[in-house]
C-alpha positions as a Python dict, from the first residue, in 0.01 Angstrom:
ca = {
    (1, 'M'): (0, 0, 0),
    (2, 'S'): (138, 339, -90),
    (3, 'E'): (174, 608, 173),
    (4, 'E'): (-70, 841, -5),
    (5, 'N'): (-353, 586, 34),
    (6, 'D'): (-265, 491, 391),
    (7, 'T'): (-469, 701, 632),
    (8, 'G'): (-331, 518, 934),
    (9, 'G'): (-537, 505, 1246),
    (10, 'I'): (-741, 235, 1401),
    (11, 'H'): (-1002, 41, 1207),
    (12, 'I'): (-1276, -111, 1419),
    (13, 'A'): (-1529, -364, 1293),
    (14, 'G'): (-1822, -450, 1513),
    (15, 'S'): (-2001, -227, 1756),
    (16, 'V'): (-1854, 60, 1951),
    (17, 'T'): (-2033, 302, 2179),
    (18, 'G'): (-1892, 653, 2160),
    (19, 'I'): (-1605, 796, 1961),
    (20, 'V'): (-1258, 648, 1992),
    (21, 'Q'): (-963, 888, 1982),
    (22, 'S'): (-639, 935, 2168),
    (23, 'G'): (-349, 1178, 2170),
    (24, 'S'): (-310, 1554, 2151),
    (25, 'H'): (-385, 1589, 1778),
    (26, 'A'): (-609, 1289, 1740),
    (27, 'S'): (-934, 1300, 1551),
    (28, 'A'): (-1216, 1054, 1519),
    (29, 'V'): (-1438, 990, 1220),
    (30, 'F'): (-1747, 776, 1240),
    (31, 'T'): (-1860, 608, 919),
    (32, 'A'): (-2158, 377, 930),
    (33, 'G'): (-2229, 138, 649),
    (34, 'P'): (-2552, -41, 579),
    (35, 'S'): (-2630, -307, 833),
    (36, 'A'): (-2698, -662, 731),
    (37, 'E'): (-3071, -723, 719),
    (38, 'P'): (-3168, -1073, 829),
    (39, 'A'): (-3321, -1257, 535),
    (40, 'Q'): (-3597, -1411, 745),
    (41, 'A'): (-3712, -1073, 879),
    (42, 'A'): (-3709, -927, 527),
    (43, 'D'): (-3914, -1221, 399),
    (44, 'Q'): (-4168, -1174, 680),
    (45, 'L'): (-4193, -803, 603),
    (46, 'L'): (-4250, -869, 232),
    (47, 'A'): (-4514, -1132, 312),
    (48, 'A'): (-4696, -888, 542),
    (49, 'V'): (-4678, -614, 276),
    (50, 'E'): (-4825, -843, 9),
    (51, 'A'): (-5097, -973, 244),
    (52, 'L'): (-5202, -620, 341),
    (53, 'R'): (-5196, -509, -22),
    (54, 'A'): (-5419, -804, -121),
    (55, 'E'): (-5663, -738, 166),
    (56, 'L'): (-5677, -366, 81),
    (57, 'R'): (-5759, -437, -283),
    (58, 'S'): (-6015, -702, -189),
    (59, 'L'): (-6189, -472, 58),
    (60, 'R'): (-6196, -183, -189),
    (61, 'A'): (-6346, -411, -457),
    (62, 'A'): (-6615, -540, -221),
    (63, 'E'): (-6686, -210, -42),
    (64, 'P'): (-6543, 89, -230),
    (65, 'E'): (-6653, 335, 40),
    (66, 'A'): (-6483, 136, 320),
    (67, 'V'): (-6145, 297, 251),
    (68, 'P'): (-6120, 666, 157),
    (69, 'E'): (-5949, 718, -180),
    (70, 'F'): (-5667, 933, -37),
    (71, 'A'): (-5595, 680, 241),
    (72, 'A'): (-5579, 397, -11),
    (73, 'E'): (-5341, 595, -235),
    (74, 'V'): (-5110, 677, 58),
    (75, 'A'): (-5111, 314, 175),
    (76, 'E'): (-5041, 178, -174),
    (77, 'A'): (-4750, 417, -225),
    (78, 'E'): (-4596, 328, 111),
    (79, 'L'): (-4648, -45, 53),
    (80, 'D'): (-4467, -6, -281),
    (81, 'G'): (-4176, 152, -94),
    (82, 'L'): (-4169, -130, 159),
    (83, 'A'): (-4151, -387, -121),
    (84, 'E'): (-3836, -232, -272),
    (85, 'P'): (-3518, -438, -229),
    (86, 'E'): (-3316, -148, -80),
    (87, 'R'): (-3489, -53, 244),
    (88, 'E'): (-3333, 169, 509),
    (89, 'P'): (-3458, 129, 868),
    (90, 'G'): (-3580, 489, 884),
    (91, 'R'): (-3775, 448, 562),
    (92, 'I'): (-3933, 127, 689),
    (93, 'R'): (-4043, 295, 1011),
    (94, 'R'): (-4189, 597, 827),
    (95, 'S'): (-4374, 374, 582),
    (96, 'V'): (-4521, 157, 856),
    (97, 'F'): (-4637, 466, 1046),
    (98, 'A'): (-4789, 612, 727),
    (99, 'V'): (-4974, 290, 644),
    (100, 'A'): (-5098, 251, 1001),
    (101, 'G'): (-5214, 613, 1002),
    (102, 'A'): (-5390, 583, 667),
    (103, 'L'): (-5558, 250, 736),
    (104, 'G'): (-5573, 237, 1115),
    (105, 'S'): (-5941, 330, 1129),
    (106, 'V'): (-6047, 72, 869),
    (107, 'A'): (-6186, -216, 1076),
    (108, 'G'): (-6156, -469, 793),
    (109, 'L'): (-5781, -415, 770),
    (110, 'A'): (-5690, -393, 1140),
    (111, 'E'): (-5541, -745, 1159),
    (112, 'A'): (-5337, -702, 840),
    (113, 'V'): (-5202, -365, 961),
    (114, 'D'): (-5110, -526, 1293),
    (115, 'R'): (-4926, -809, 1111),
    (116, 'L'): (-4734, -545, 915),
    (117, 'R'): (-4632, -372, 1240),
    (118, 'Q'): (-4519, -705, 1388),
    (119, 'A'): (-4319, -794, 1076),
    (120, 'A'): (-4148, -453, 1082),
    (121, 'A'): (-4059, -480, 1453),
    (122, 'P'): (-3690, -568, 1388),
    (123, 'W'): (-3642, -221, 1235),
    (124, 'F'): (-3787, -35, 1535),
}
């Protein structure tokens, strides 16, 4: 490795609480990379998203007035975001809150919304 590419310092892999630095002219830089998302949790989240999406469409077909148009549009958009392969924890939390807020008062979807919350629990 050439000297111009060598930044020196300490490289830590794993978890650390707080910033690590030492010495009179020391500095610390914190860089966080994407965390590994457990495949099983991701599969459960996707299954809950698809189940809620199917129940929402079924309910709207059977009883169009059961879900306000705006609430259905918000829920569909957020469910689309949850089904994307690249999901950040903050985005997952915001989407789950948005879906729960949009559909929380729809009695016919209460169980499916609750299953979505449970499936998203690892990201909270």
